[in-house]
VOGU-3710 file (C-alpha; in Angstrom, 3 decimals, decimal comma):
1> miwipiiigc> 48,945/-64,752/77,091  46,587/-63,022/74,724  47,404/-59,464/75,839  51,117/-59,787/74,901  50,446/-59,826/71,062  48,023/-56,959/71,512  50,657/-54,862/73,274  53,208/-55,698/70,590  50,738/-54,745/67,809  49,837/-51,430/69,415
11> gtagiicftw> 53,483/-50,599/69,901  54,272/-51,378/66,293  51,372/-49,189/65,081  52,511/-46,331/67,295  56,045/-46,531/65,920  54,717/-46,444/62,330  52,461/-43,435/63,072  55,288/-41,551/64,778  57,609/-42,219/61,851  54,982/-40,912/59,322
21> qqrqkqqvrq> 54,420/-37,741/61,360  58,155/-37,068/61,466  58,377/-37,445/57,700  55,467/-34,992/57,164  57,072/-32,436/59,476  60,338/-32,808/57,608  58,621/-32,193/54,235  56,768/-29,121/55,560  60,041/-27,808/57,066  61,853/-28,242/53,758
31> mlysygehps> 59,041/-26,487/51,845  59,044/-23,535/54,231  62,833/-23,211/54,180  62,715/-23,180/50,387  61,398/-19,580/50,727  64,448/-18,613/52,731  66,518/-19,520/55,673  63,996/-17,907/58,058  60,584/-17,462/56,277  58,492/-14,542/57,575
41> dellfaplss> 54,705/-14,145/57,862  54,777/-11,512/55,085  56,243/-14,017/52,621  53,998/-16,810/53,754  50,787/-14,730/53,407  51,760/-12,558/50,361  49,465/-14,395/47,854  46,475/-14,074/50,172  47,139/-10,376/50,776  47,459/-9,722/47,038
51> lrrelkslye> 44,175/-11,504/46,398  42,477/-9,457/49,106  43,727/-6,173/47,580  42,571/-7,248/44,101  39,108/-8,101/45,385  38,878/-4,750/47,133  39,912/-2,920/43,948  37,330/-4,817/41,897  34,636/-4,044/44,448  35,467/-0,321/44,401
61> ekqelqaeld> 35,462/-0,312/40,586  32,093/-2,047/40,581  30,732/0,569/42,968  31,957/3,385/40,696  30,428/1,759/37,619  27,146/1,229/39,442  27,111/4,864/40,556  27,745/6,027/36,980  25,033/3,671/35,682  22,576/5,023/38,244
71> qwyrvienap> 23,488/8,543/37,170  22,742/7,759/33,509  19,455/6,151/34,513  18,503/9,369/36,302  19,438/11,372/33,205  17,249/9,155/31,005  14,381/9,222/33,481  14,355/13,044/33,551  15,229/13,649/29,892  12,911/15,992/27,928
81> fgylrvdmdn> 12,698/13,404/25,129  11,291/9,900/25,088  13,592/6,894/25,342  12,789/3,220/25,078  14,819/0,080/24,556  13,665/-3,197/23,034  15,499/-6,515/22,891  15,971/-8,826/19,919  12,495/-10,316/20,540  10,913/-6,836/20,437
91> qlilcnpkar> 10,215/-6,909/24,152  10,125/-3,540/25,907  12,761/-3,621/28,633  13,181/0,096/29,372  10,947/3,125/28,885  11,331/6,547/30,489  8,372/8,701/31,663  8,454/10,972/28,588  8,145/7,990/26,241  5,302/6,599/28,351
101> qllclnrwqp> 3,545/9,949/28,022  4,064/10,234/24,248  3,029/6,638/23,548  0,286/6,622/26,196  1,675/3,537/27,955  -0,744/3,213/30,834  -0,396/-0,573/31,058  3,381/-0,742/31,458  5,274/-0,465/34,730  9,065/-0,151/35,203
111> gqirlllelv> 10,598/-3,584/35,523  8,015/-5,297/33,336  9,155/-7,055/30,157  6,362/-7,225/27,590  6,099/-7,268/23,819  6,116/-3,752/22,402  3,289/-4,686/20,031  1,049/-5,465/23,009  1,534/-1,960/24,364  1,925/0,279/21,299
121> rsyeldqlie> 0,014/-0,236/18,058  2,270/1,667/15,667  3,282/0,095/12,367  5,755/2,902/11,672  7,550/2,373/14,989  7,753/-1,394/14,435  9,163/-0,904/10,928  11,672/1,662/12,178  12,979/-0,800/14,777  13,146/-3,687/12,295
131> ttrsartaqs> 14,960/-1,548/9,715  17,494/-0,462/12,331  18,102/-4,041/13,447  18,507/-5,411/9,907  20,593/-2,521/8,543  22,696/-2,167/11,723  22,734/1,603/11,222  20,996/4,526/12,896  17,622/5,459/11,392  15,216/8,387/11,645
141> qeweffpshd> 11,564/8,797/10,700  8,593/11,047/11,395  5,030/9,770/11,496  1,565/10,471/12,848  0,800/8,318/15,889  -2,739/7,427/16,954  -2,993/6,310/20,612  -5,074/3,261/21,481  -8,722/3,565/22,525  -8,000/3,249/26,242
151> aqtraegpnq> -5,357/5,976/26,290  -6,420/8,991/28,327  -3,162/10,774/28,953  -3,313/13,533/26,341  -5,073/16,772/27,150  -6,716/16,875/23,705  -8,666/13,723/24,509  -8,406/10,073/23,506  -7,362/9,039/20,014  -6,058/12,474/19,060
161> pihlrgstip> -3,101/11,977/16,682  0,320/13,266/17,565  3,283/13,791/15,255  6,349/11,911/16,490  9,913/11,764/15,278  11,876/8,634/16,122  15,656/8,206/15,982  17,109/4,750/16,559  20,529/3,294/17,360  21,410/-0,420/17,047
171> lsrgdvavfl> 22,842/-1,950/20,233  24,496/-5,253/21,078  22,631/-8,593/21,092  19,997/-7,256/18,698  18,725/-4,569/21,084  17,552/-1,240/19,655  17,448/2,144/21,409  14,693/4,529/20,303  14,625/8,272/21,001  11,243/9,985/20,547
181> enqepihilk> 10,589/13,681/19,956  7,203/15,359/20,121  6,773/17,245/16,839  3,172/18,237/17,561  3,989/21,809/18,766  5,875/22,434/15,519  2,948/21,171/13,437  0,479/23,219/15,474  2,579/26,344/14,906  2,871/25,536/11,206
191> rsqekllsdl> -0,886/25,034/10,872  -1,605/28,280/12,699  0,794/30,172/10,429  -0,748/28,627/7,323  -4,241/29,465/8,552  -3,199/33,044/9,226  -1,736/33,383/5,735  -4,774/31,685/4,187  -7,084/34,121/5,946  -4,889/37,002/4,835
201> thelrtplta> -4,808/35,888/1,197  -8,572/35,394/1,258  -9,004/38,981/2,422  -6,580/40,213/-0,249  -8,455/38,614/-3,123  -11,314/41,141/-3,171  -9,195/44,344/-3,193  -6,815/42,797/-5,728  -9,726/42,013/-8,018  -10,894/45,625/-7,761
211> mrllaetleq> -7,380/46,954/-8,444  -7,099/44,627/-11,403  -10,308/45,963/-12,956  -9,188/49,557/-12,395  -5,801/48,907/-13,988  -7,433/47,266/-17,010  -9,747/50,276/-17,388  -6,824/52,719/-17,161  -4,853/50,686/-19,701  -7,675/51,121/-22,218
221> rltglelkwa> -7,816/54,913/-21,761  -4,163/55,909/-21,440  -1,523/56,441/-24,109  2,208/56,910/-24,292  4,283/56,631/-21,137  1,182/56,456/-18,919  0,016/53,378/-20,851  3,367/51,705/-20,189  3,098/52,440/-16,470  -0,484/51,152/-16,350
231> gqilkeinrl> 0,649/47,957/-18,077  3,400/47,466/-15,512  0,925/48,041/-12,668  -1,464/45,486/-14,185  1,375/42,976/-14,534  2,297/43,244/-10,852  -1,354/43,108/-9,762  -1,830/39,945/-11,824  1,246/38,411/-10,213  -0,159/39,087/-6,739
241> fylvqdwlel> -3,610/37,913/-7,819  -2,287/34,557/-9,049  -0,182/34,201/-5,908  -3,332/34,603/-3,810  -5,204/32,148/-6,037  -2,416/29,574/-5,753  -2,258/29,930/-1,986  -6,002/29,466/-1,584  -5,873/26,484/-3,932  -3,112/24,912/-1,874
251> srleshphqv> -5,036/25,494/1,355  -8,128/23,795/-0,056  -6,099/20,810/-1,244  -4,542/20,395/2,188  -7,733/20,836/4,196  -10,344/19,037/2,076  -8,634/17,055/-0,714  -11,597/14,776/-1,510  -13,961/17,725/-1,700  -11,708/19,522/-4,176
261> lsyqtfdlvq> -10,964/16,596/-6,496  -13,419/15,625/-9,231  -12,817/12,131/-10,581  -13,321/10,884/-14,114  -11,793/8,213/-16,363  -9,404/9,406/-19,088  -6,289/8,483/-21,055  -3,199/9,568/-19,116  -0,965/9,591/-22,202  -3,384/11,862/-24,079
271> lindawetlt> -3,552/14,181/-21,064  0,263/14,462/-21,084  0,227/15,255/-24,812  -2,445/17,936/-24,362  -0,508/19,584/-21,526  2,630/19,736/-23,674  0,692/21,179/-26,610  -0,498/23,997/-24,365  3,123/25,005/-23,713  4,363/24,431/-27,259
281> plaqqkqvtr> 4,810/28,190/-27,974  7,087/28,516/-24,940  9,021/25,399/-25,917  9,501/26,663/-29,464  11,036/29,899/-28,180  13,906/27,863/-26,692  13,745/25,046/-29,269  13,021/22,579/-26,464  11,576/19,230/-27,505  9,959/16,388/-25,601
291> qyqgpdalkm> 11,023/12,742/-25,703  8,368/10,330/-24,492  8,829/6,723/-23,428  5,898/4,567/-22,357  2,648/2,999/-23,549  0,558/4,562/-26,316  -2,470/4,727/-24,035  -3,189/4,174/-20,347  -6,640/4,542/-18,811  -6,910/5,832/-15,260
301> tadgdrltqv> -9,496/7,346/-12,910  -8,478/10,634/-11,303  -9,047/14,385/-11,431  -7,943/15,163/-14,978  -7,939/18,934/-14,518  -5,698/18,704/-11,435  -3,286/16,328/-13,150  -3,170/18,668/-16,143  -2,139/21,362/-13,666  0,632/19,030/-12,433
311> flnlfdngik> 2,069/18,454/-15,907  1,747/22,115/-16,896  3,784/23,084/-13,841  6,467/20,433/-14,371  6,738/21,119/-18,107  6,848/24,882/-17,529  9,717/24,474/-15,044  11,487/22,087/-17,394  11,259/24,488/-20,328  12,317/27,415/-18,161
321> ynpvgeaifv> 15,510/25,770/-16,884  16,363/23,595/-19,888  19,217/24,747/-22,137  18,340/25,887/-25,646  17,862/23,067/-28,148  17,821/20,232/-25,592  15,033/17,757/-24,845  12,838/17,115/-21,822  12,316/13,415/-21,065  8,934/12,035/-19,995
331> tvsppevdsd> 8,623/8,383/-18,967  5,424/6,546/-18,030  5,811/3,091/-16,451  2,593/1,003/-16,185  1,847/-0,798/-12,918  3,891/-3,870/-12,116  2,403/-7,206/-11,087  0,306/-6,944/-7,898  0,431/-3,141/-8,081  -2,074/-0,511/-9,174
341> fvtvevidqg> 0,326/2,455/-9,287  1,669/4,092/-12,433  5,064/5,836/-12,242  5,763/9,059/-14,156  9,182/10,701/-14,543  9,930/14,194/-15,884  13,618/15,018/-16,445  15,149/18,224/-17,768  18,785/18,916/-18,669  19,367/22,050/-16,632
351> vgfdpedlpf> 21,815/22,220/-13,734  19,287/20,664/-11,356  18,529/21,558/-7,762  21,079/22,712/-5,251  21,669/19,656/-3,003  21,028/21,845/0,041  17,621/22,846/-1,368  16,389/19,342/-2,217  14,666/18,726/1,156  12,675/21,960/0,735
361> vferlyrgdq> 11,633/22,043/-2,943  8,037/21,150/-2,049  7,760/23,776/0,693  5,503/26,768/0,240  7,124/29,837/-1,329  10,288/27,870/-2,087  12,469/29,556/-4,673  15,420/27,676/-6,110  18,829/29,285/-6,153  19,523/31,465/-9,163
371> artrpgdntd> 22,485/29,215/-9,913  19,996/26,693/-11,280  19,817/28,727/-14,499  22,527/28,451/-17,105  24,439/31,601/-18,073  22,744/33,324/-20,969  19,395/31,573/-20,502  16,400/33,892/-20,452  14,414/32,688/-17,450  12,926/36,013/-16,492
381> lrqgsglgla> 9,987/35,753/-18,866  7,829/33,958/-16,306  8,373/34,509/-12,612  6,776/31,792/-10,475  5,004/32,267/-7,172  7,075/29,670/-5,345  3,941/27,573/-4,796  4,040/25,489/-7,966  5,785/22,389/-6,640  3,905/22,642/-3,333
391> ivqqiitahg> 0,609/22,491/-5,256  1,945/19,627/-7,382  2,800/17,654/-4,258  -0,609/18,284/-2,690  -2,432/17,165/-5,846  -0,381/13,961/-6,016  -0,848/13,319/-2,284  -4,603/13,949/-2,504  -4,785/11,200/-5,146  -2,979/8,792/-2,810
401> gtitarnhpk> 0,368/9,029/-4,605  3,887/10,166/-3,767  6,421/12,469/-5,416  10,187/12,860/-5,049  12,705/15,356/-6,401  16,295/14,498/-7,279  19,033/15,421/-9,716  19,468/13,003/-12,589  22,942/11,393/-12,565  23,228/11,367/-16,378
411> yrgawltftl> 21,458/14,542/-17,528  22,274/16,537/-14,348  18,911/18,281/-14,450  15,872/18,114/-12,192  14,361/14,626/-11,934  10,763/14,579/-10,682  9,236/11,143/-10,091  5,688/10,555/-8,893  3,323/7,616/-8,529  -0,456/7,580/-8,930
421> plqlpnedld> -3,093/4,868/-8,457  -4,863/3,966/-11,694  -8,116/3,248/-9,857  -9,799/4,679/-6,799  -10,148/2,694/-3,581  -13,598/1,132/-3,234  -14,614/3,543/-0,488  -13,887/6,540/-2,772  -15,827/5,423/-5,813  -18,937/7,348/-4,747
431> i> -17,159/10,673/-4,421
//
């Protein structure tokens, strides 16, 4: 009978399956009873409940962080200053409306990621970002920005320059945050004030000239105490007259530098010597000497009369504030390789500038603190107008150079350093 072995085989398989199921139930029963004699649902589902609570807490925390992030985005979007963020590849990833207005970003839309250089042609901004990224410190710079040709967002018209001030902060992963401030209203106000004062000084020149002639006439006809008073009046009129002259000179240098300058070729070293010789009587009064270091001769093309004015001003200040019997140091460094700029340094041994005044020494009508004079020094012989260093800076700038003021670490006195090109750019040779 064939069906008998089949029945026996099925029965055997059923017994084996039943035995395996009983063993599995026994193992599950032992595992459950290991939690206690009578395990409850709370104990059995505690891990799952804890996981659910943790997920809920994380979700709520994420919602709070997202709400705070959205709040900061709204603050940035409505901020009165410009804000933009670039990644390590200099791609613009965030830019608020104020920054888009200042930089005239008509071709950028929120959410786009494009190279900043494609959108904004500003060498100063690129350098500011690179310096921040390499130095890993916050930076700040002010520059004049010229919008691109297709920018039409400014009321003054296309391609009108705007003065910007950028402040940067390094972020993680090489990102850089840039805050932009519009300095144009400040510059407009400054220019309007300077124009008002220039117009005023221009109007003052004629009556001052008349008063000067009258005072000179009275001085020739008076005697005794009246002559002394007339001399004092003439002295004060002359002081005002030279103040007006200096102010008008400064205004011309700022407005039309190339029209004011008259270029010729001369020996810079000889010009320095001639300027010092002019002030030799003043230097001899205080026994102040000059120590020169540099070449014996150096030809350059510039406005010799204006540069003479520069050295007369610097030497006069040096003599005025230098202690009796000490030297003034003058150093001329010829251009280095691949450079056409000569560097000139003038150092006195006075007490130098007040550190708080250093950022303003080239401002109009700046007067250094009286503490800059040493006790016992007679510095009242020549009272300056407060325009000397401002004129010096404008003359140097008009020539395409730069000037800085510091305190010398060794001699403690004022340390004026300026650079000048030895030759004119090709486009200026016909001036």
